OpenMM code with the backbone's topology and positions (N, CA, C; nanometers):
from openmm import Vec3, app, unit

residues = "MET LYS GLU GLU SER GLY ILE SER GLU GLY GLU HIS SER ALA GLU TYR LYS VAL PRO GLY GLY LYS LEU LEU ARG VAL HIS ILE LEU SER ARG ASP ASN ILE ILE LYS SER ILE LYS ILE THR GLY ASP PHE PHE ILE HIS PRO GLU GLU TYR ILE ASP GLU LEU GLU LYS LEU LEU MET HIS THR LYS LEU ASN GLU ASP GLU ILE ARG LYS LYS ILE LYS ARG PHE TYR ASP GLU ASP VAL ILE VAL ILE GLY ALA ASP ILE GLU ASP PHE VAL THR LEU ILE LYS SER ALA PHE GLU SER SER GLY HIS ARG GLU LEU LYS".split()
positions = [
    Vec3(0.0675, -0.1272, -0.0111),
    Vec3(-0.0087, -0.0017, -0.0079),
    Vec3(0.0728, 0.1097, 0.0224),
    Vec3(0.0640, 0.2063, -0.0791),
    Vec3(0.1116, 0.3629, -0.1033),
    Vec3(0.0244, 0.4549, -0.0172),
    Vec3(0.1035, 0.5328, 0.0868),
    Vec3(0.0002, 0.6507, 0.1423),
    Vec3(0.0999, 0.7945, 0.1387),
    Vec3(0.0452, 0.8675, 0.0490),
    Vec3(0.1400, 0.9998, 0.0497),
    Vec3(0.0256, 1.1209, 0.0926),
    Vec3(0.0648, 1.1869, 0.1672),
    Vec3(-0.0167, 1.3147, 0.1859),
    Vec3(-0.1768, 1.2753, 0.1857),
    Vec3(-0.1867, 1.1540, 0.2846),
    Vec3(-0.3353, 1.1122, 0.2772),
    Vec3(-0.4032, 1.0541, 0.1974),
    Vec3(-0.3314, 1.0056, 0.0908),
    Vec3(-0.3682, 0.9459, -0.0434),
    Vec3(-0.3279, 0.8072, -0.0126),
    Vec3(-0.4190, 0.7137, -0.0232),
    Vec3(-0.3760, 0.5651, -0.0108),
    Vec3(-0.4091, 0.5101, -0.1506),
    Vec3(-0.3325, 0.4015, -0.1577),
    Vec3(-0.3530, 0.3185, -0.2589),
    Vec3(-0.2887, 0.1646, -0.2337),
    Vec3(-0.3806, 0.0439, -0.3156),
    Vec3(-0.3167, -0.0707, -0.2556),
    Vec3(-0.4209, -0.1677, -0.2429),
    Vec3(-0.3755, -0.2973, -0.2201),
    Vec3(-0.4609, -0.3745, -0.1565),
    Vec3(-0.4584, -0.4385, -0.0416),
    Vec3(-0.5841, -0.4503, 0.0462),
    Vec3(-0.6308, -0.4699, 0.1784),
    Vec3(-0.7324, -0.5811, 0.1521),
    Vec3(-0.6854, -0.6491, 0.2684),
    Vec3(-0.7685, -0.8233, 0.2675),
    Vec3(-0.7743, -0.7981, 0.4467),
    Vec3(-0.8753, -0.8980, 0.4604),
    Vec3(-0.8888, -0.8998, 0.6544),
    Vec3(-1.0024, -1.0336, 0.6310),
    Vec3(-1.0038, -1.0849, 0.7684),
    Vec3(-1.1004, -1.1705, 0.8004),
    Vec3(-1.1712, -1.1364, 0.9028),
    Vec3(-1.2913, -1.1611, 0.9050),
    Vec3(-1.3545, -1.1267, 1.0539),
    Vec3(-1.4567, -1.2031, 1.1185),
    Vec3(-1.4383, -1.2457, 1.2360),
    Vec3(-1.5421, -1.3718, 1.3036),
    Vec3(-1.6312, -1.2957, 1.3917),
    Vec3(-1.7450, -1.3139, 1.3374),
    Vec3(-1.8488, -1.2270, 1.4283),
    Vec3(-1.8803, -1.3159, 1.5243),
    Vec3(-1.8812, -1.2220, 1.6303),
    Vec3(-1.8668, -1.3188, 1.7466),
    Vec3(-2.0082, -1.4329, 1.7378),
    Vec3(-1.9748, -1.5070, 1.8025),
    Vec3(-2.0679, -1.6529, 1.8082),
    Vec3(-2.0739, -1.7100, 1.6551),
    Vec3(-2.0093, -1.6768, 1.5944),
    Vec3(-2.0420, -1.7648, 1.4705),
    Vec3(-1.9803, -1.7277, 1.3333),
    Vec3(-2.0252, -1.6337, 1.2241),
    Vec3(-1.9607, -1.6752, 1.1198),
    Vec3(-1.8278, -1.5785, 1.0365),
    Vec3(-1.7680, -1.6223, 0.9717),
    Vec3(-1.6851, -1.5928, 0.9432),
    Vec3(-1.6697, -1.5184, 0.8448),
    Vec3(-1.6198, -1.3507, 0.8112),
    Vec3(-1.6347, -1.2930, 0.6810),
    Vec3(-1.4754, -1.2639, 0.6082),
    Vec3(-1.4922, -1.2239, 0.4912),
    Vec3(-1.3415, -1.2252, 0.4346),
    Vec3(-1.3523, -1.0871, 0.3421),
    Vec3(-1.2999, -1.0153, 0.3347),
    Vec3(-1.3187, -0.9541, 0.2588),
    Vec3(-1.1392, -0.8750, 0.1314),
    Vec3(-1.1626, -0.8245, 0.0351),
    Vec3(-1.0432, -0.8372, -0.0285),
    Vec3(-1.0607, -0.6637, -0.1163),
    Vec3(-0.9763, -0.5612, -0.0908),
    Vec3(-1.0419, -0.4521, -0.1274),
    Vec3(-0.8884, -0.3574, -0.2281),
    Vec3(-0.9549, -0.3234, -0.3359),
    Vec3(-0.8279, -0.2633, -0.4016),
    Vec3(-0.8980, -0.0880, -0.3710),
    Vec3(-0.7808, -0.0179, -0.3474),
    Vec3(-0.8328, 0.1452, -0.3176),
    Vec3(-0.7266, 0.2282, -0.3899),
    Vec3(-0.7718, 0.3315, -0.4339),
    Vec3(-0.6807, 0.4703, -0.4980),
    Vec3(-0.7279, 0.5754, -0.4423),
    Vec3(-0.6796, 0.6599, -0.4387),
    Vec3(-0.7029, 0.7928, -0.3893),
    Vec3(-0.7767, 0.8433, -0.2848),
    Vec3(-0.7951, 0.7255, -0.1769),
    Vec3(-0.9010, 0.6987, -0.0402),
    Vec3(-1.0214, 0.6675, -0.1477),
    Vec3(-1.0317, 0.5660, -0.1992),
    Vec3(-1.1704, 0.5640, -0.3061),
    Vec3(-1.1603, 0.4034, -0.2989),
    Vec3(-1.2749, 0.3334, -0.2648),
    Vec3(-1.2703, 0.1673, -0.2888),
    Vec3(-1.3018, 0.1812, -0.4782),
    Vec3(-1.2563, 0.1058, -0.5117),
    Vec3(-1.1987, 0.0917, -0.6487),
    Vec3(-1.2934, -0.0467, -0.7144),
    Vec3(-1.2428, -0.1377, -0.5947),
    Vec3(-1.3032, -0.2931, -0.5923),
    Vec3(-1.2961, -0.3505, -0.4961),
    Vec3(-1.3919, -0.4455, -0.4500),
    Vec3(-1.4282, -0.5357, -0.3387),
    Vec3(-1.5004, -0.6741, -0.3618),
    Vec3(-1.4120, -0.7367, -0.2980),
    Vec3(-1.4928, -0.8796, -0.3123),
    Vec3(-1.5369, -0.9012, -0.1194),
    Vec3(-1.6677, -0.9678, -0.1335),
    Vec3(-1.6705, -1.0150, 0.0220),
    Vec3(-1.7311, -1.1564, -0.0200),
    Vec3(-1.6414, -1.2291, 0.0651),
    Vec3(-1.6676, -1.3808, 0.0695),
    Vec3(-1.7110, -1.4134, 0.2489),
    Vec3(-1.7348, -1.5241, 0.2558),
    Vec3(-1.7315, -1.5861, 0.4045),
    Vec3(-1.8302, -1.6983, 0.4148),
    Vec3(-1.9020, -1.7065, 0.5251),
    Vec3(-2.0292, -1.8635, 0.5485),
    Vec3(-2.1116, -1.7860, 0.6028),
    Vec3(-2.1667, -1.6803, 0.5719),
    Vec3(-2.2931, -1.5737, 0.6185),
    Vec3(-2.3608, -1.6294, 0.4879),
    Vec3(-2.4979, -1.5979, 0.4922),
    Vec3(-2.5982, -1.5995, 0.3959),
    Vec3(-2.6594, -1.4729, 0.3673),
    Vec3(-2.6800, -1.4685, 0.2191),
    Vec3(-2.7478, -1.3699, 0.1649),
    Vec3(-2.8754, -1.4231, 0.0762),
    Vec3(-2.9464, -1.3773, 0.1142),
    Vec3(-3.0744, -1.4552, 0.0421),
    Vec3(-3.2007, -1.3099, -0.0382),
    Vec3(-3.1617, -1.3236, -0.1788),
    Vec3(-3.1257, -1.3764, -0.2936),
    Vec3(-2.9690, -1.3868, -0.2863),
    Vec3(-2.9284, -1.4914, -0.3427),
    Vec3(-2.7723, -1.5077, -0.3120),
    Vec3(-2.6821, -1.3722, -0.3823),
    Vec3(-2.7540, -1.3204, -0.5439),
    Vec3(-2.6573, -1.2595, -0.6098),
    Vec3(-2.6762, -1.1069, -0.5571),
    Vec3(-2.7305, -1.0915, -0.4312),
    Vec3(-2.7309, -0.9444, -0.3591),
    Vec3(-2.5963, -0.9185, -0.3240),
    Vec3(-2.5248, -1.0295, -0.2508),
    Vec3(-2.3643, -0.9981, -0.2449),
    Vec3(-2.2801, -0.9103, -0.3761),
    Vec3(-2.3382, -0.9458, -0.4700),
    Vec3(-2.3035, -0.8270, -0.6080),
    Vec3(-2.3420, -0.7099, -0.5663),
    Vec3(-2.4696, -0.7326, -0.5339),
    Vec3(-2.5118, -0.5779, -0.5546),
    Vec3(-2.4559, -0.5187, -0.4465),
    Vec3(-2.4393, -0.5995, -0.3099),
    Vec3(-2.3273, -0.4951, -0.2275),
    Vec3(-2.2129, -0.4250, -0.2585),
    Vec3(-2.1178, -0.5309, -0.3232),
    Vec3(-2.0116, -0.5142, -0.3311),
    Vec3(-2.0191, -0.3852, -0.4499),
    Vec3(-2.1190, -0.3722, -0.5318),
    Vec3(-2.1370, -0.2825, -0.6328),
    Vec3(-2.1497, -0.1392, -0.5960),
    Vec3(-2.2373, -0.1289, -0.4502),
    Vec3(-2.2974, 0.0095, -0.3616),
    Vec3(-2.1587, 0.0580, -0.3150),
    Vec3(-2.0577, -0.0543, -0.2940),
    Vec3(-1.9429, 0.0374, -0.1997),
    Vec3(-1.8282, -0.0013, -0.3057),
    Vec3(-1.8644, 0.0112, -0.4175),
    Vec3(-1.7390, 0.0565, -0.5165),
    Vec3(-1.7572, 0.2012, -0.5300),
    Vec3(-1.6285, 0.2964, -0.5586),
    Vec3(-1.6192, 0.4265, -0.5635),
    Vec3(-1.6665, 0.4833, -0.3972),
    Vec3(-1.6834, 0.4137, -0.2925),
    Vec3(-1.7134, 0.4953, -0.1801),
    Vec3(-1.5916, 0.5148, -0.1192),
    Vec3(-1.5683, 0.6359, -0.0961),
    Vec3(-1.4496, 0.6915, 0.0019),
    Vec3(-1.4429, 0.6333, 0.1643),
    Vec3(-1.3267, 0.6029, 0.1537),
    Vec3(-1.2956, 0.5181, 0.2924),
    Vec3(-1.3078, 0.6329, 0.3821),
    Vec3(-1.4139, 0.6123, 0.3980),
    Vec3(-1.4759, 0.6814, 0.5381),
    Vec3(-1.6095, 0.6080, 0.6040),
    Vec3(-1.5758, 0.5788, 0.7676),
    Vec3(-1.6446, 0.4794, 0.8024),
    Vec3(-1.8207, 0.5232, 0.7849),
    Vec3(-1.8275, 0.6484, 0.7958),
    Vec3(-1.9491, 0.6798, 0.7979),
    Vec3(-2.0139, 0.6741, 0.6555),
    Vec3(-1.9439, 0.6899, 0.5524),
    Vec3(-1.9958, 0.6873, 0.4270),
    Vec3(-2.0083, 0.5183, 0.4137),
    Vec3(-1.9531, 0.4330, 0.4236),
    Vec3(-1.9248, 0.2934, 0.4440),
    Vec3(-2.0509, 0.2426, 0.5099),
    Vec3(-2.0856, 0.2990, 0.6170),
    Vec3(-2.1831, 0.2427, 0.6990),
    Vec3(-2.3064, 0.2508, 0.6445),
    Vec3(-2.3187, 0.3870, 0.6054),
    Vec3(-2.4671, 0.4549, 0.5136),
    Vec3(-2.5050, 0.3755, 0.3962),
    Vec3(-2.3950, 0.3411, 0.3521),
    Vec3(-2.4311, 0.2330, 0.1883),
    Vec3(-2.4684, 0.0897, 0.2501),
    Vec3(-2.4145, 0.0470, 0.3198),
    Vec3(-2.4202, -0.0901, 0.4016),
    Vec3(-2.5735, -0.0755, 0.4507),
    Vec3(-2.6199, 0.0188, 0.5326),
    Vec3(-2.7294, 0.0258, 0.5871),
    Vec3(-2.8490, 0.0105, 0.4774),
    Vec3(-2.7949, 0.1055, 0.3562),
    Vec3(-2.8917, 0.0645, 0.2452),
    Vec3(-2.8912, -0.0389, 0.1899),
    Vec3(-2.8129, -0.0999, 0.1808),
    Vec3(-2.8311, -0.2203, 0.1306),
    Vec3(-2.9226, -0.3386, 0.2071),
    Vec3(-2.8723, -0.3235, 0.3509),
    Vec3(-2.9968, -0.3865, 0.4654),
    Vec3(-3.1491, -0.3462, 0.4152),
    Vec3(-3.1495, -0.2404, 0.4054),
    Vec3(-3.3152, -0.1449, 0.3711),
    Vec3(-3.3505, -0.2084, 0.2747),
    Vec3(-3.2971, -0.2772, 0.1697),
    Vec3(-3.3449, -0.3277, 0.0449),
    Vec3(-3.4543, -0.4722, 0.1055),
    Vec3(-3.4969, -0.5130, 0.0084),
    Vec3(-3.5797, -0.6493, 0.0394),
    Vec3(-3.4518, -0.7679, 0.0099),
    Vec3(-3.3793, -0.8078, 0.1368),
    Vec3(-3.2565, -0.8733, 0.1462),
    Vec3(-3.2518, -0.9578, 0.2780),
    Vec3(-3.2134, -1.0789, 0.2949),
    Vec3(-3.1993, -1.1330, 0.4232),
    Vec3(-3.0459, -1.1786, 0.4020),
    Vec3(-2.9799, -1.1125, 0.5591),
    Vec3(-2.8745, -1.1529, 0.5529),
    Vec3(-2.9130, -1.2288, 0.7085),
    Vec3(-2.8132, -1.3623, 0.7145),
    Vec3(-2.8020, -1.4477, 0.8090),
    Vec3(-2.6525, -1.4670, 0.8490),
    Vec3(-2.6262, -1.4108, 0.9956),
    Vec3(-2.4763, -1.4375, 1.0217),
    Vec3(-2.4169, -1.3161, 1.0334),
    Vec3(-2.4650, -1.1641, 0.9807),
    Vec3(-2.3485, -1.0937, 1.0036),
    Vec3(-2.4902, -0.9654, 1.0060),
    Vec3(-2.4417, -0.8785, 1.0494),
    Vec3(-2.5290, -0.7389, 1.0526),
    Vec3(-2.4325, -0.5961, 1.0004),
    Vec3(-2.4689, -0.4793, 0.9872),
    Vec3(-2.4269, -0.3870, 0.9287),
    Vec3(-2.3290, -0.3786, 0.9832),
    Vec3(-2.3172, -0.3797, 1.1594),
    Vec3(-2.1669, -0.3584, 1.2071),
    Vec3(-2.0468, -0.4572, 1.1781),
    Vec3(-2.1184, -0.5690, 1.1499),
    Vec3(-1.9848, -0.6625, 1.1120),
    Vec3(-1.9105, -0.6667, 0.9906),
    Vec3(-1.9914, -0.5854, 0.8578),
    Vec3(-1.9282, -0.5420, 0.7705),
    Vec3(-1.8613, -0.4232, 0.7923),
    Vec3(-1.9089, -0.2964, 0.8712),
    Vec3(-1.8577, -0.2041, 0.8759),
    Vec3(-1.6817, -0.2599, 0.9177),
    Vec3(-1.6763, -0.3521, 1.0557),
    Vec3(-1.5664, -0.3693, 1.1277),
    Vec3(-1.5135, -0.4367, 1.0054),
    Vec3(-1.5370, -0.5389, 0.9492),
    Vec3(-1.4673, -0.6054, 0.8104),
    Vec3(-1.3771, -0.5580, 0.7448),
    Vec3(-1.4274, -0.4553, 0.6850),
    Vec3(-1.3681, -0.3187, 0.6019),
    Vec3(-1.2509, -0.2240, 0.6423),
    Vec3(-1.3285, -0.1795, 0.8179),
    Vec3(-1.2266, -0.1413, 0.8546),
    Vec3(-1.0814, -0.1795, 0.8783),
    Vec3(-1.0921, -0.3208, 0.9245),
    Vec3(-1.0007, -0.3876, 0.9476),
    Vec3(-0.9258, -0.4139, 0.8645),
    Vec3(-0.9417, -0.4431, 0.7372),
    Vec3(-0.8653, -0.4832, 0.6131),
    Vec3(-0.7778, -0.3346, 0.5938),
    Vec3(-0.8091, -0.2370, 0.6264),
    Vec3(-0.6986, -0.0929, 0.5944),
    Vec3(-0.6397, -0.0504, 0.7480),
    Vec3(-0.6720, -0.1308, 0.8511),
    Vec3(-0.5880, -0.1074, 0.9762),
    Vec3(-0.5044, -0.2140, 0.9530),
    Vec3(-0.5031, -0.3637, 0.9163),
    Vec3(-0.4208, -0.4414, 0.9129),
    Vec3(-0.3372, -0.4320, 0.8268),
    Vec3(-0.3441, -0.3470, 0.7042),
    Vec3(-0.2456, -0.3255, 0.6381),
    Vec3(-0.1633, -0.2031, 0.6453),
    Vec3(-0.1910, -0.1183, 0.7676),
    Vec3(-0.0895, 0.0004, 0.7871),
    Vec3(-0.1667, 0.1345, 0.7778),
    Vec3(-0.2560, 0.0987, 0.7234),
    Vec3(-0.3327, 0.2352, 0.6559),
    Vec3(-0.3990, 0.2937, 0.8049),
    Vec3(-0.4184, 0.4155, 0.8188),
    Vec3(-0.4863, 0.4888, 0.9371),
    Vec3(-0.6330, 0.4674, 0.9644),
    Vec3(-0.6329, 0.4556, 1.0785),
    Vec3(-0.8430, 0.4073, 1.1207),
    Vec3(-0.8801, 0.5024, 1.0267),
    Vec3(-0.9731, 0.4609, 0.9714),
    Vec3(-1.1251, 0.5268, 0.8737),
    Vec3(-1.2009, 0.6268, 0.9556),
    Vec3(-1.1932, 0.7460, 0.9349),
    Vec3(-1.2801, 0.8353, 1.0141),
    Vec3(-1.4137, 0.8071, 0.9966),
] * unit.nanometer
topology = app.Topology()
chain = topology.addChain("A")
for resn in residues:
    res = topology.addResidue(resn, chain)
    for name in ("N", "CA", "C"):
        topology.addAtom(name, app.Element.getBySymbol(name[0]), res)
């Protein structure tokens, strides 16, 4: 990861075990403090299954800002989707940990 004057770019990955259950994984490519691509996997369940693609699309082009990420994930949960094994804060924690584990400053 490269960081200059608050601009970050690179690859970021993390795993997060939801308390009492499921394992979440994420792989993110970022540039200029923006999520350029994101892949979320794990042993949680989403119905309909293809909605995980919708969550990833929703998060692309999002600033590396905790509040913005949370708002987009909440918007996803407000759709007609069922998620079992992970809630909004679990996904926020997963994404935050990807940047923190790669040496990036904490998301604001």
